[in-house]
C-alpha positions as CSV (number, residue, x, y, z in Angstrom):
1,M,0.0,0.0,0.0
2,Y,2.7,2.5,1.0
3,K,4.8,1.6,-2.0
4,N,1.8,2.4,-4.2
5,R,1.4,5.8,-2.4
6,R,5.0,6.6,-2.7
7,S,4.8,5.9,-6.5
8,R,2.8,9.1,-6.8
9,L,6.0,11.0,-6.1
10,D,7.4,9.9,-9.5
11,R,6.1,13.1,-11.2
12,F,7.9,15.3,-8.7
13,F,11.2,13.5,-9.1
14,K,10.9,14.2,-12.9
15,E,9.4,17.7,-12.8
16,Y,11.9,19.1,-10.3
17,K,14.8,17.0,-11.4
18,V,15.6,15.8,-7.8
19,E,17.1,12.6,-6.6
20,A,15.2,12.5,-3.3
21,I,12.4,14.3,-1.5
22,L,12.5,15.1,2.2
23,F,9.2,15.2,4.1
24,S,8.8,17.0,7.5
25,N,5.0,17.3,7.5
26,L,3.8,14.6,9.9
27,L,0.6,14.0,7.9
28,N,2.4,13.3,4.7
29,I,4.9,11.1,6.6
30,R,1.9,9.1,8.0
31,Y,0.4,8.9,4.5
32,L,3.6,7.7,2.8
33,A,5.0,5.4,5.5
34,G,2.3,4.7,8.2
35,F,4.3,6.4,11.0
36,S,1.9,8.3,13.4
37,G,4.5,9.8,15.9
38,S,4.8,13.5,16.7
39,E,8.4,13.8,15.6
40,G,10.3,12.6,12.6
41,A,11.5,13.0,9.0
42,L,11.1,10.9,5.8
43,L,13.6,10.7,3.0
44,V,12.3,9.1,-0.2
45,T,14.1,8.2,-3.4
46,P,12.6,6.4,-6.4
47,D,13.8,3.1,-4.9
48,S,14.2,3.6,-1.2
49,C,12.7,5.2,1.9
50,W,14.2,6.1,5.3
51,L,12.3,7.2,8.4
52,L,14.2,9.1,11.0
53,C,12.9,9.3,14.5
54,D,14.2,9.7,18.1
55,S,14.3,6.9,20.7
56,R,10.7,7.6,21.9
57,Y,9.4,6.2,18.6
58,T,11.8,3.6,17.4
59,I,9.7,0.6,18.4
60,Q,6.5,2.3,17.3
61,A,8.1,3.1,13.9
62,R,9.1,-0.6,13.4
63,L,5.5,-1.7,14.2
64,E,3.8,0.8,12.0
65,T,6.0,0.9,8.9
66,V,6.8,-1.5,6.0
67,D,9.4,-1.3,3.3
68,T,11.0,1.5,5.3
69,D,14.5,1.7,6.9
70,I,14.3,3.2,10.4
71,I,17.1,5.4,11.7
72,Q,17.1,6.6,15.3
73,F,18.6,10.0,15.8
74,S,19.7,12.1,18.8
75,E,19.9,15.2,16.6
76,K,17.7,15.2,13.6
77,K,19.4,17.6,11.2
78,N,22.9,16.0,11.7
79,S,21.4,12.5,11.1
80,L,19.7,13.6,8.0
81,A,22.9,15.3,6.7
82,S,24.8,12.1,7.3
83,L,22.2,10.0,5.5
84,I,22.2,12.4,2.5
85,E,26.0,12.3,2.4
86,D,26.1,8.5,2.6
87,Q,23.6,8.3,-0.3
88,K,25.8,10.8,-2.3
89,L,22.8,12.9,-3.2
90,N,23.5,15.9,-5.4
91,N,20.0,17.5,-4.9
92,L,17.1,17.2,-2.6
93,G,13.5,18.4,-2.9
94,F,11.8,19.6,0.3
95,E,8.4,20.7,1.4
96,A,8.7,24.5,1.1
97,A,5.1,24.9,2.3
98,H,5.9,23.2,5.6
99,T,9.4,24.5,6.2
100,T,10.2,27.7,8.0
101,V,13.0,30.0,6.7
102,A,14.9,29.4,10.0
103,A,14.6,25.6,9.6
104,Y,15.8,25.8,5.9
105,R,18.8,27.8,6.8
106,E,19.7,25.7,9.7
107,F,19.5,22.5,7.6
108,A,21.2,23.9,4.5
109,A,24.2,24.8,6.6
110,C,24.7,21.2,7.5
111,L,24.7,19.9,3.9
112,K,27.9,19.5,1.8
113,G,27.5,19.6,-2.0
114,C,23.7,18.9,-2.0
115,E,21.3,21.5,-3.5
116,L,18.0,22.0,-1.8
117,V,15.1,22.4,-4.3
118,A,11.8,23.9,-2.9
119,I,8.6,22.1,-3.9
120,G,5.5,24.0,-3.0
121,D,2.2,22.8,-1.5
122,S,1.6,20.8,-4.7
123,L,3.2,17.9,-2.8
124,D,0.1,17.8,-0.6
125,Q,-1.9,16.7,-3.7
126,I,-0.5,13.2,-3.4
127,R,-3.2,12.7,-0.7
128,S,-6.1,14.1,-2.8
129,V,-7.0,10.7,-4.4
130,K,-8.0,8.2,-1.7
131,D,-7.4,4.5,-2.0
132,P,-10.2,2.0,-0.9
133,N,-8.7,1.6,2.6
134,E,-8.9,5.3,3.1
135,I,-12.4,5.6,1.8
136,S,-13.5,2.8,4.1
137,K,-12.0,4.8,7.1
138,L,-13.6,8.0,6.0
139,S,-16.9,6.2,5.6
140,A,-16.6,4.8,9.1
141,V,-15.9,8.1,10.8
142,A,-18.7,9.8,8.9
143,C,-21.2,7.2,10.0
144,L,-20.0,7.5,13.6
145,A,-20.5,11.3,13.6
146,S,-23.8,11.2,11.8
147,A,-25.1,8.6,14.4
148,A,-24.0,10.8,17.2
149,L,-26.0,13.8,16.0
150,Q,-29.0,11.6,15.3
151,S,-28.9,10.4,18.9
152,I,-29.0,13.8,20.5
153,L,-31.6,15.5,18.3
154,G,-34.1,15.2,21.2
155,I,-32.1,17.7,23.3
156,I,-32.3,20.4,20.7
157,K,-35.2,22.5,21.9
158,P,-36.0,26.1,23.2
159,G,-34.1,27.0,26.4
160,V,-31.0,24.9,25.6
161,S,-27.8,26.6,24.8
162,E,-25.8,26.2,21.7
163,A,-22.7,25.3,23.8
164,F,-24.7,22.6,25.6
165,I,-25.6,21.0,22.3
166,A,-22.0,21.1,21.1
167,R,-20.8,19.5,24.3
168,E,-23.4,16.7,24.3
169,L,-22.6,16.0,20.6
170,E,-18.9,15.7,21.4
171,F,-19.6,13.4,24.4
172,E,-21.8,11.1,22.3
173,M,-19.0,10.8,19.6
174,L,-16.5,9.9,22.3
175,R,-18.8,7.4,23.8
176,N,-19.1,5.8,20.4
177,G,-15.4,5.5,19.9
178,A,-14.2,8.7,18.3
179,Q,-10.7,9.7,19.1
180,G,-11.8,13.4,19.3
181,R,-13.7,16.1,17.6
182,A,-12.6,17.3,14.2
183,F,-12.8,20.9,15.0
184,D,-14.6,23.4,17.3
185,F,-18.2,22.7,16.5
186,I,-20.4,25.3,14.9
187,V,-23.8,25.7,16.5
188,A,-25.4,28.8,15.3
189,S,-29.1,29.5,15.9
190,G,-31.5,32.3,14.8
191,V,-29.7,35.4,13.6
192,R,-26.4,33.8,14.5
193,G,-26.9,31.5,11.6
194,S,-25.6,34.4,9.4
195,L,-22.1,33.7,10.9
196,P,-20.5,31.0,8.6
197,H,-18.1,30.1,11.5
198,G,-20.4,30.8,14.4
199,R,-18.8,28.6,17.1
200,A,-21.3,27.4,19.7
201,S,-22.1,30.2,22.3
202,E,-24.1,30.5,25.4
203,K,-27.1,31.8,23.4
204,L,-30.3,29.8,24.1
205,I,-32.3,28.2,21.3
206,N,-35.5,30.0,20.8
207,N,-38.7,28.7,19.3
208,N,-39.4,29.2,15.6
209,E,-35.8,29.5,14.4
210,L,-33.2,27.5,12.5
211,V,-30.2,25.9,14.1
212,T,-27.0,25.1,12.0
213,I,-24.7,22.5,13.3
214,D,-21.3,22.0,11.6
215,Y,-19.5,19.1,13.2
216,G,-17.1,16.2,12.7
217,A,-15.2,13.4,14.4
218,V,-11.7,11.8,14.2
219,L,-11.3,8.1,14.0
220,N,-8.1,6.2,13.0
221,G,-6.5,9.5,12.1
222,Y,-9.2,10.4,9.5
223,F,-11.8,13.2,9.8
224,S,-15.4,13.7,9.0
225,D,-17.3,16.9,8.2
226,E,-21.0,17.4,7.9
227,T,-23.5,20.4,8.4
228,V,-27.1,20.0,9.2
229,T,-29.5,23.0,9.4
230,L,-32.7,22.1,11.3
231,A,-35.8,23.9,12.4
232,V,-37.1,24.3,16.0
233,G,-40.8,25.2,15.7
234,K,-41.9,27.0,12.6
235,P,-39.2,29.6,11.4
236,D,-39.8,32.7,9.3
237,E,-41.1,32.0,5.8
238,R,-38.1,33.9,4.3
239,I,-35.6,31.7,6.0
240,C,-37.4,28.6,4.9
241,T,-37.2,29.9,1.4
242,I,-33.5,30.2,1.8
243,Y,-33.3,26.7,3.0
244,S,-35.1,25.4,-0.1
245,V,-32.6,27.4,-2.3
246,V,-29.6,26.0,-0.5
247,K,-30.9,22.5,-0.5
248,D,-31.5,22.6,-4.3
249,A,-28.0,24.0,-4.9
250,H,-26.6,21.2,-2.7
251,D,-28.5,18.5,-4.5
252,M,-27.6,19.9,-8.0
253,A,-24.0,20.0,-7.1
254,I,-24.0,16.4,-5.9
255,D,-25.7,15.2,-9.0
256,A,-23.0,17.0,-11.0
257,V,-20.0,15.3,-9.3
258,K,-18.2,13.0,-11.7
259,P,-14.6,12.4,-12.9
260,G,-13.4,14.8,-15.6
261,I,-15.0,18.0,-14.6
262,T,-13.0,20.8,-12.8
263,C,-13.5,21.9,-9.3
264,A,-14.5,25.4,-10.7
265,E,-17.2,23.8,-12.9
266,L,-18.6,22.0,-10.0
267,D,-18.7,25.1,-7.8
268,K,-20.4,26.9,-10.6
269,V,-23.4,24.5,-10.6
270,A,-24.4,25.5,-7.0
271,R,-23.2,29.1,-7.2
272,E,-25.3,29.9,-10.3
273,H,-28.4,28.4,-8.8
274,I,-28.0,30.5,-5.7
275,H,-27.2,33.6,-7.7
276,S,-30.3,33.1,-10.0
277,S,-32.4,32.8,-6.8
278,G,-31.4,36.3,-5.7
279,F,-28.9,35.3,-3.0
280,G,-25.6,35.3,-4.9
281,E,-24.1,38.1,-2.7
282,Y,-24.7,36.0,0.4
283,F,-22.7,33.0,-0.7
284,G,-19.1,34.1,-0.2
285,H,-17.1,30.9,0.4
286,G,-16.1,27.9,-1.9
287,L,-18.4,25.0,-2.4
288,G,-16.2,22.5,-0.6
289,H,-12.8,21.1,0.4
290,G,-11.0,17.8,0.6
291,V,-11.3,15.7,3.8
292,G,-8.9,13.0,4.9
293,L,-6.0,13.1,7.4
294,E,-6.9,16.8,7.7
295,I,-10.3,18.5,8.0
296,H,-9.3,20.8,5.2
297,E,-7.0,19.4,2.4
298,K,-6.9,19.2,-1.4
299,P,-8.9,19.4,-3.5
300,V,-10.4,22.8,-3.0
301,I,-13.8,23.1,-4.7
302,S,-13.9,26.8,-5.6
303,P,-14.2,29.2,-8.6
304,R,-10.4,29.5,-8.6
305,S,-9.5,25.8,-8.9
306,N,-9.1,24.2,-12.3
307,L,-8.1,20.9,-10.8
308,I,-9.9,18.0,-12.5
309,L,-12.0,15.6,-10.4
310,E,-10.8,12.0,-10.3
311,E,-12.3,8.8,-9.0
312,G,-11.3,8.4,-5.3
313,M,-11.3,12.1,-4.4
314,V,-13.2,12.8,-1.2
315,F,-14.5,16.3,-0.5
316,T,-17.4,18.3,1.0
317,I,-20.4,19.9,-0.8
318,E,-21.5,22.7,1.4
319,P,-23.4,25.7,-0.2
320,G,-24.7,28.4,2.2
321,V,-26.5,31.6,2.4
322,Y,-25.9,34.0,5.2
323,I,-28.0,37.1,5.6
324,P,-27.1,39.6,8.4
325,E,-29.8,40.2,11.0
326,L,-31.9,37.5,9.5
327,G,-30.0,34.2,9.7
328,G,-28.5,31.6,7.5
329,V,-28.4,28.1,6.1
330,R,-25.6,25.7,5.3
331,I,-26.1,22.1,4.1
332,E,-23.0,19.9,3.9
333,D,-22.3,16.3,2.9
334,T,-19.0,14.6,2.3
335,V,-18.8,12.6,-0.9
336,A,-16.4,10.2,-2.6
337,V,-16.1,10.4,-6.3
338,T,-16.9,7.2,-8.2
339,K,-16.5,6.1,-11.8
340,E,-19.9,7.6,-12.8
341,G,-20.7,10.0,-10.0
342,C,-20.3,10.0,-6.3
343,R,-21.2,8.2,-3.1
344,I,-22.3,10.2,-0.1
345,L,-20.4,9.2,3.1
346,T,-22.2,11.3,5.6
347,Q,-25.6,9.9,6.7
348,I,-28.0,12.6,8.0
349,P,-30.9,13.2,5.5
350,K,-30.8,16.8,4.3
351,E,-34.6,17.4,4.0
352,L,-35.5,20.0,6.6
353,I,-35.7,18.4,10.0
354,C,-38.4,20.0,12.2
355,L,-38.1,19.5,15.9
């Protein structure tokens, strides 16, 4: 599995004309080698792979990795420099997007006769297409999170605070086996629904208003992301109209997902519907983002991305409309691209739930 993942680096070896690539981003290290420790470095050539870690992680590294040589270090940069010298490398690519200027200068000073070649955040694209094992893990964590929300719907009622809902949801996820929450949950009710990132506050839920809940869990290192907007009582007719517009945009976008179209083209499907319905100025963010070992990763579904969708990509579809002093609606599912369309991984039905 990890050899197959590392084969995705072939184009970077050729494009940047480097003999090896050094990884310092721990998520990319986990993806390429399986190591889940909090300190380490990974050096990859077209034929070999070395993981460098300190004594805290040597045994763990041997248990978690395959087809990888383990090197224990007492001082990382000196051990790396020795390895690079032993391999007689003339040039070395590195993750410029994850390397500070100070770290670059310090490491470069240790090298002898080896050119450092900056590779930007395009390296993170190696994780954008998920293999079946990853999709299985993403499906499992999505199911866990959805089930947790389903089980606490009964507590969402007038007089209960947004923060209480967020806490109960997190507790339920943990009880069901989640390793943690994916991010600070958004629970935004009434006029606070106009805040796209309205983290849960002490505001009490009122009757006849919408409540937007954006939540996710972490399981086996993989993240979930889902947003449900539900009704407590009978909200204002204007806000219900907005819900219908957003729901239609969400459904149209999901129907449009398929290999071969660009992220920008997919974003346009939902954006044009919201615009034609008179709410275009109130949809300011992109349609979605990749989900995997991070809650936000590639691909980015936005008007500025010409990346072409491929089978195995996993990302969110989350159109929203946010009107100041009135409220807002966001509806979000996580989908996996299939040969002919997509499979929805998140589980809560997106018809308006009335409590």
